[in-house]
ROLUMLUM-438721 format. One record per atom (N, C-alpha, C): x, y, z. Coordinates in steps of 0.1 Angstrom, whole numbers, padded with zeros to 4 digits, always signed. Each point is the difference from the previous one (the first is absolute). Layout:
N
XYZ ...
//
This chain:
257
+0011-0011+0000 -0005+0012-0002 +0004+0012+0005 -0001+0006-0013 +0008+0016+0001 -0004+0004+0014 +0011+0007+0001 -0003+0008+0016 -0002+0020-0005 -0008+0003+0006 -0001+0016-0002 +0007+0003+0013 +0008+0018-0009 +0004+0016+0011 -0007+0007+0002 -0010+0001+0006 -0009+0016+0004 +0008+0012+0001 +0005+0004-0008 +0007+0019+0000 -0013+0007+0005 +0007+0007+0011 -0006+0007+0007 +0008+0017+0001 -0008+0011-0007 +0010+0017+0003 -0012+0004+0008 +0012+0004+0012 -0004+0005+0010 +0002+0020+0000 -0009+0006+0008 +0004+0018+0011 -0007+0003+0007 +0001+0000+0011 -0006+0002+0011 -0018-0003-0009 -0004-0013+0005 -0007-0010-0002 -0005-0010+0011 -0004+0011+0012 +0004-0011+0018 -0014-0006-0004 -0010+0009-0006 -0008-0004+0004 -0011-0006-0009 +0009-0007-0013 -0006-0005-0006 +0008-0012-0007 +0009+0001+0006 +0015-0014-0008 -0009-0012+0006 -0006+0000+0013 -0004-0012+0005 -0005-0007-0006 -0015+0001-0003 -0003-0006-0006 +0000-0005-0013 +0008+0011-0004 +0002-0006-0019 +0014-0015+0001 +0003+0003+0011 +0009-0013+0004 -0006-0013+0002 -0008+0008+0011 -0012-0016+0006 -0005-0005-0014 -0002+0005-0009 -0012-0003-0013 +0016-0009-0011 +0006+0001+0001 +0013-0011-0006 +0006-0003+0007 -0002-0007+0007 +0005-0009+0012 -0005-0016-0007 -0011-0004-0007 -0005-0009-0002 +0007-0005-0011 +0007+0014-0009 -0002-0002-0014 +0016-0004-0002 +0005+0006+0005 +0019+0003+0000 +0006-0008+0005 +0015-0003-0005 +0008-0004+0005 +0009+0006+0003 +0003+0015+0004 +0013+0005+0006 -0013+0021-0005 +0003+0003+0014 +0001+0013-0004 +0012+0010+0003 +0002+0006-0012 +0009+0014-0001 -0008+0014-0001 +0008+0007+0014 -0008+0014-0003 +0012+0012+0000 +0001+0009-0011 +0012+0011-0002 -0014+0010+0009 +0009+0007+0009 -0003+0010+0007 +0010+0012-0009 -0012+0011+0001 +0005+0010-0005 +0004+0011+0010 +0010-0003+0011 +0002+0005+0013 -0012+0005+0009 -0007-0008+0003 -0015+0002+0007 +0003+0009+0018 -0011+0010+0003 +0006+0000+0014 -0006+0001+0012 -0010-0010-0010 -0012-0003+0013 +0003-0014+0004 -0008-0011+0004 -0001-0013+0001 +0002-0011-0005 -0003+0004-0017 +0000-0007-0011 +0008-0015-0003 +0015+0004+0007 +0011-0008-0001 -0002-0014+0015 -0005+0009+0012 -0003-0015+0006 -0010-0002+0000 -0015+0003-0010 -0013-0007-0003 +0011-0016-0010 +0007+0008-0013 +0004-0008-0007 +0003-0013+0009 +0010+0000+0013 +0012-0004+0002 -0009-0017+0003 -0005+0004+0003 -0015-0011+0005 -0004-0008-0007 +0005+0002-0016 -0005-0005-0007 +0011-0010-0011 +0014+0007+0000 +0009+0002-0007 +0015+0004+0004 +0012-0011-0001 +0008+0008+0003 +0013+0003-0015 -0014+0003-0011 +0005+0005-0014 -0005+0014-0001 +0007+0010+0008 -0002+0015-0007 +0016+0007-0002 -0003+0006-0002 +0011+0009-0007 -0004+0012+0001 +0005+0013+0006 -0002+0012+0000 +0009+0008-0010 -0011+0003-0010 +0011+0014-0014 -0009+0012+0000 +0004+0010-0006 -0008+0010-0008 -0004+0000-0008 -0010+0004+0001 -0008-0002-0009 +0003+0006-0010 +0000-0010-0019 +0003+0005-0010 -0009-0003-0009 -0011+0005+0003 -0013-0004-0014 -0007-0008+0007 -0009-0007-0004 -0014-0006+0003 +0009-0013-0007 +0001-0003-0016 +0002-0005-0009 +0023-0007+0007 -0001+0009+0000 +0012-0008+0008 +0001-0002+0008 +0000+0007+0008 -0002-0004+0018 -0009-0017-0001 -0008-0006-0006 -0010-0007-0001 +0011-0017-0009 +0009+0008-0009 +0007-0006-0007 +0013-0008+0007 +0003+0009+0013 +0009-0001+0009 -0004-0009+0009 -0013-0003+0003 -0002-0014+0006 -0002-0007-0009 -0003-0001-0010 +0000-0013-0005 +0015-0008-0003 +0008+0013+0001 +0012-0008+0001 +0004-0001+0014 -0004-0001+0009 +0005-0005+0011 -0007-0012+0005 -0009-0004-0015 -0007-0009+0008 +0004-0020+0006 -0004-0006-0006 +0010-0016+0000 -0006-0005-0007 -0016-0001-0007 -0008-0007-0006 -0003+0011-0016 -0002-0013-0010 +0001+0012-0013 -0011+0005-0001 -0012-0008+0008 -0017+0002+0001 -0001+0013+0012 -0004+0013-0010 +0000+0011+0015 -0017+0001-0001 -0005+0006+0008 -0010+0005+0004 +0003+0015+0006 -0008+0007-0003 +0005+0015+0005 -0013+0006+0002 -0004+0008+0014 -0011+0004+0003 +0002+0014+0006 -0006+0013+0000 +0008+0008+0007 -0012+0003+0018 +0011+0003+0006 -0004+0004+0010 -0018+0005+0005 -0002+0004-0005 -0015+0004-0002 -0011-0016-0005 +0006-0008-0003 -0007-0008-0011 -0003-0016+0010 -0007-0008-0004 -0006-0012+0006 -0001-0014-0009 +0004-0007+0001 -0002-0009-0006 -0016-0005+0000 -0012+0001-0004 -0013-0003+0002 -0001-0019+0003 -0007-0006+0009 -0003-0015+0002 -0001-0004-0010 -0009+0001-0012 +0000-0004-0016 +0016+0000-0004 +0006+0012-0003 +0013-0003-0006 +0009-0006+0006 +0001-0004+0011 +0009-0005+0008 -0001-0016-0002 -0016-0003-0001 +0002-0017-0007 +0003+0001-0013 -0004+0006-0009 +0008+0001-0012 +0012+0003-0007 +0002+0007+0013 +0022-0005+0001 +0004-0014-0002 -0010-0005+0015 +0007-0010+0001 -0004-0011-0007 -0014-0002-0011 -0002-0010-0008 +0006+0000-0016 +0012+0010-0001 +0001+0000-0011 +0019+0002+0007 +0009-0004+0009 +0006-0002+0007 +0008-0011-0005 -0007-0010-0003 +0012-0012-0010 +0003+0004-0011 -0009+0009-0008 +0002-0003-0013 +0002+0017-0005 +0007+0009+0011 +0007+0009-0003 +0004+0006-0013 +0005-0010-0006 +0013-0001-0008 -0007+0001-0017 -0006-0002+0003 -0016+0000-0013 +0001+0014-0002 +0000+0007+0005 +0000+0011-0006 +0010+0009+0006 +0010+0013+0001 +0007+0007+0000 -0006+0013+0011 -0013+0005+0000 -0008+0009+0003 -0018-0001+0005 +0001+0003+0012 -0016+0001+0001 -0007+0015+0008 -0014+0000-0005 +0002+0017+0005 -0012-0009+0001 -0008+0013+0010 -0017-0002+0012 -0005+0016+0000 -0011+0001+0005 -0008+0012-0002 +0006+0004+0016 -0004+0015-0002 +0005+0010+0011 -0016+0005+0009 -0001-0004+0009 -0012+0011-0001 +0003+0008+0021 -0003+0010-0006 +0002+0015+0010 -0009+0003+0016 +0001-0002+0008 -0008+0004+0008 +0012+0019+0003 -0019+0006+0004 +0007+0018-0004 -0007+0001+0010 +0009+0010+0011 -0003+0002+0008 -0016-0008+0011 -0012+0002-0006 -0009-0010+0006 -0005-0011-0006 +0003-0002-0018 -0009-0012+0001 +0011-0004-0013 -0001-0012-0005 +0003-0006-0012 -0007+0003-0015 +0009+0013-0007 +0000-0005-0014 -0001-0011-0007 -0018+0002-0007 +0000-0013-0009 +0001+0002-0015 +0005+0010-0006 -0005+0010-0012 +0013+0005-0003 +0002+0013+0006 +0008+0007-0005 +0014-0003-0003 +0005-0007+0013 +0014-0002-0004 -0002-0020+0000 -0005-0005-0004 -0004-0014+0003 -0005-0005-0015 +0003-0005-0006 +0014-0014+0005 +0010+0004-0003 +0012+0009+0008 +0013+0003-0004 +0010-0010-0003 -0002-0003-0009 +0014-0017-0007 +0012+0002+0003 +0002-0003+0012 +0020-0003+0005 +0006-0012-0003 +0011-0003-0006 +0013-0004+0000 +0001+0000+0008 +0003-0014+0013 +0006+0006+0013 +0006-0014+0004 +0001-0013-0009 +0004-0012+0000 +0010-0006-0011 +0014-0002+0000 +0005+0001-0017 +0016-0009+0009 +0002-0005-0008 +0016-0005-0005 +0008+0010-0002 +0011+0001+0009 +0011+0013-0002 +0009-0002-0011 -0001-0017-0009 +0009-0005-0004 -0005+0009-0019 -0016+0006+0001 -0006+0004-0013 -0005+0015+0005 +0003+0001+0006 -0010+0011+0007 +0002+0006+0006 +0004+0022+0004 +0004+0005+0011 -0013+0011+0002 +0003+0010+0010 -0004+0012+0000 +0006+0008-0010 -0010+0010-0006 +0005+0010-0011 +0006+0007+0012 +0010+0007-0007 +0011+0013+0009 -0009+0013+0006 -0012+0004-0003 -0010+0006+0003 +0004+0005+0012 +0000+0016+0005 -0001+0005+0010 -0017+0003+0006 -0006-0004-0005 -0018-0003+0005 -0005-0010-0014 -0010+0000+0007 -0011-0011-0015 +0008-0014+0001 +0009-0004+0004 +0007-0012-0003 -0009-0013-0005 +0007-0006-0010 -0009-0014-0002 +0012-0008-0006 -0001-0013-0004 +0007-0009-0005 -0002-0002-0006 +0019+0001-0010 +0000-0006-0018 +0007-0009+0002 +0004-0007-0011 +0005-0012-0005 -0002+0000-0014 +0011-0009-0005 -0004-0006-0020 -0007-0011+0009 -0008+0004-0008 -0009-0018-0007 -0007-0004+0017 -0004+0016+0010 -0007-0010+0006 -0012+0002+0001 -0002-0017+0004 -0015-0002+0000 -0010-0002+0012 -0013+0010-0001 -0002+0005+0014 -0014-0010-0003 -0003-0007+0015 -0010-0001-0002 -0009+0003+0017 -0016+0001-0007 -0007+0012+0012 -0003-0013+0008 -0001-0004+0016 -0005-0007+0008 -0012+0004+0011 -0007-0008+0005 -0008+0008+0004 +0004+0005+0018 -0011+0015+0006 +0002-0001+0011 +0004+0017-0005 +0003+0007+0016 +0000+0018-0003 +0017-0002+0008 +0001+0013-0006 +0011+0005+0012 -0007+0009+0007 +0001+0002+0014 -0017+0008+0010 +0021+0016+0003 -0008+0009-0007 +0006+0012+0002 -0007+0006+0005 +0007+0005+0013 -0001+0010+0013 +0004+0014+0000 -0002+0002-0015 +0007+0010-0006 -0002+0017+0010 -0010+0007+0002 +0000+0015+0006 -0011-0003+0009 +0006+0006+0014 -0004+0002+0011 -0011+0012+0007 +0002+0013-0015 -0006+0005+0005 +0005+0011-0009 -0009+0011-0006 +0001+0008-0013 +0017+0007-0001 +0003+0004+0014 +0007+0005-0001 +0016-0011-0005 -0001-0008+0007 +0014-0015-0003 -0004+0004-0019 -0012-0002-0003 -0002+0002-0017 +0009+0012-0007 -0011+0011+0006 +0008+0014-0002 +0018+0002+0002 +0009-0008+0005 +0012-0003+0006 +0006-0005-0012 -0006-0012-0002 +0006-0011-0014 -0003+0010-0008 -0007+0005-0007 -0002+0009-0009 +0012+0012-0006 +0006+0004+0016 +0006+0014-0003 +0015-0013-0001 +0000-0015+0008 +0012-0001-0003 +0001-0007-0013 -0012-0006-0003 +0005-0011-0016 +0000+0011-0014 -0010+0010+0002 +0009+0009-0007 +0007+0008-0004 +0010+0000+0015 +0013+0004-0002 +0005-0007-0012 +0002-0021+0002 +0006-0005-0004 +0000+0000-0017 -0018-0001-0001 -0006+0000-0016 +0002+0009-0008 +0004+0011+0005 +0000+0015-0004 +0018-0003-0006 +0010-0002+0013 +0011-0003-0007 +0004-0011-0011 -0009-0008-0003 +0001-0012-0006 -0007+0003-0007 -0007+0006-0006 -0001+0009-0015 +0012+0008-0010 +0004+0004+0013 +0005+0015-0003 +0017-0010-0006 +0005-0014+0007 +0010-0002-0002 -0003-0012-0010 -0012-0005-0006 +0000-0004-0017 -0003+0003-0010 +0002+0017+0005 -0002+0014-0012 -0017-0001-0006 -0010-0004+0009 -0012-0002-0005 -0007+0013-0001 -0004+0006-0008 -0002+0015-0005 -0016+0005+0004 -0002+0009+0009 -0009-0001+0013 -0007+0018-0005 -0014-0002-0011 -0003+0009-0004 -0008+0011+0011 -0006+0010+0001 -0003+0009+0010 -0013-0006+0000 -0008-0010-0011 -0017+0000+0007 +0005-0019+0005 +0014-0006+0000 -0001-0012+0008 -0004+0000+0014 +0001+0007+0007 -0006-0002+0016 -0018-0003-0008 -0002+0011-0003 -0016-0002-0001 -0003-0014-0002 +0001+0000-0013 +0001-0011-0012 +0002-0018+0008 +0007-0003+0005 +0009-0007+0010 -0010-0006+0009 -0002+0016+0005 -0014-0005+0016 -0008-0006-0002 -0008+0010-0016 -0018-0003+0001 +0002-0015-0007 +0007-0004-0007 +0001-0016-0007 -0001-0005+0014 +0008+0002+0009 +0007-0011+0014 -0019+0001+0010 -0006+0013+0003 -0011-0004-0004 -0008-0004-0003 -0006+0003-0015 -0005-0008-0004 -0001-0015-0002 +0014-0004-0002 +0004-0018+0005 -0004-0001+0014 +0005+0003+0011 -0002-0005+0011 -0024+0000+0006 -0002+0016-0001 -0012-0003+0004 -0008-0004-0013 -0005+0004-0011 -0004-0005-0007 +0003-0016-0005 +0007+0004-0006 +0001-0021-0012 +0007-0009+0012 +0003+0000+0010 +0003-0005+0009 -0012-0002+0008 -0004+0008+0004 -0017+0003+0009 +0004+0004+0013 +0016+0006-0002 -0002+0005+0016 -0015+0007+0006 -0005-0001-0003 -0014+0011+0007 -0008-0015+0004 +0005-0010-0002 -0007-0012+0004 +0005-0005+0021 +0012+0011-0005 +0007-0002+0015 -0005+0010+0011 -0011+0006-0006 -0002+0011+0012 +0009+0015-0003 -0003+0006+0016 +0011+0013+0002 +0017-0010-0003 +0000-0009+0006 +0016+0001+0005 +0002-0003-0023 -0011-0007-0002 +0011+0000-0020 -0002+0015-0002 -0012+0010+0005 +0004+0010-0006 +0014+0011+0006 +0001-0001+0004 +0016+0004+0011 +0009-0004-0008 -0002-0018-0003 +0017-0003-0006 -0006+0008-0017 -0005+0002-0004 -0002+0002-0015 +0010+0015-0001 -0009+0010+0008 +0003+0014+0004 +0015+0001+0000 +0007-0006+0015 +0014-0002+0006 +0009-0007-0014 -0002-0003-0008 +0006-0011-0010 +0002+0010-0005 -0015+0008-0008 +0002+0012-0012 +0011+0012+0006 -0001+0008+0014 +0011+0005+0006 +0016-0008-0004 -0005-0015+0006 +0016-0002-0007 +0005-0001-0010 -0007-0002-0014 +0007+0004-0012 -0004+0012-0002 -0004+0010+0005 -0001+0018+0000 +0016+0002+0007 +0001-0006+0011 +0013+0008+0006 +0011-0006-0011 +0002-0016+0001 +0012-0006-0008 +0004+0009-0013 -0011+0001-0003 +0002+0004-0022 +0004+0017+0005 -0010+0009+0008 +0010+0016+0001 +0010+0000+0006 +0004-0014+0007 +0014+0007+0008 +0011-0003-0013 -0004-0007-0002 +0013-0005-0018 -0003+0003-0007 -0014+0012-0002 +0000+0009-0013 +0011+0016+0007 -0007+0006+0010 +0010+0004+0007 +0020+0003-0006 +0001-0013+0009 +0015-0003+0008 +0007+0000-0018 -0008-0008-0013 +0005+0004-0013 -0001+0015-0006 -0011+0004+0007 +0001+0013-0003 +0007+0010+0003 +0004+0002+0010 +0008+0009+0013 +0009-0005+0005 +0000-0015+0001 +0013-0004+0013 -0005-0009+0005 +0004-0007+0009 +0000-0006+0013 +0011+0010+0009 -0014+0001+0011 +0003+0006+0010 +0010-0001+0008 +0007-0015-0002 +0010-0001+0008 +0014+0003-0005 -0005+0004-0015 +0016+0001-0004 +0005+0015+0001 -0009+0005+0002 -0008+0018-0001 +0011+0001+0017 +0000-0009+0010 +0004+0001+0009 +0019-0001+0001 +0004-0007-0014 +0015-0003+0002 +0006+0015-0004 
//
């Protein structure tokens, strides 16, 4: 039977990492944690479940996850973020295919998000993620954000069950993430020489709202669905606004030098 290494990256996740680790214990043979120099009790909690813990400065989401994969003992790796859990159905699906993992080189599953007070069944669902793969044929793209699994001739098979994503506990959490992630995403647009026009913030933001609230039927998720669509509109608007301003007038960090 192939063995599976769980690869987790963490930073100040004392409130959520334990439930994440508990959910993967039934299906994995080792747990590797790459911690970005946490200052809370994250490491103390992680030590209850594994001694394979490495403290390294944060290098970007894709790079950090690849560091965890490199530290793993086994070729099959399962990745979860600290605010994610395996549902019982997903645990069972992984156990059922574990003997025959090598028939494919990667497996994906749906992700369901709990947003502040309820599960989102539409606007962010199903959010298909490839999280179980053979590192001989696949790896994480070195993106600073929105990292994904890539590989030559990668064959991804979807399995049943959900990753349970406990995302934002409050609107403040969501707004703080928007500020952080739009900074990273805008920098990536600049780095890739993506042309951003004066109307890009509105067009991208409007499409994001239409897709989530109407096409994905986010209105069926009640007020939470409306809030997600509005804040996702804001996320896209700010991201492209930052990129437009930086392209036209220069990055503010550069002006300080």
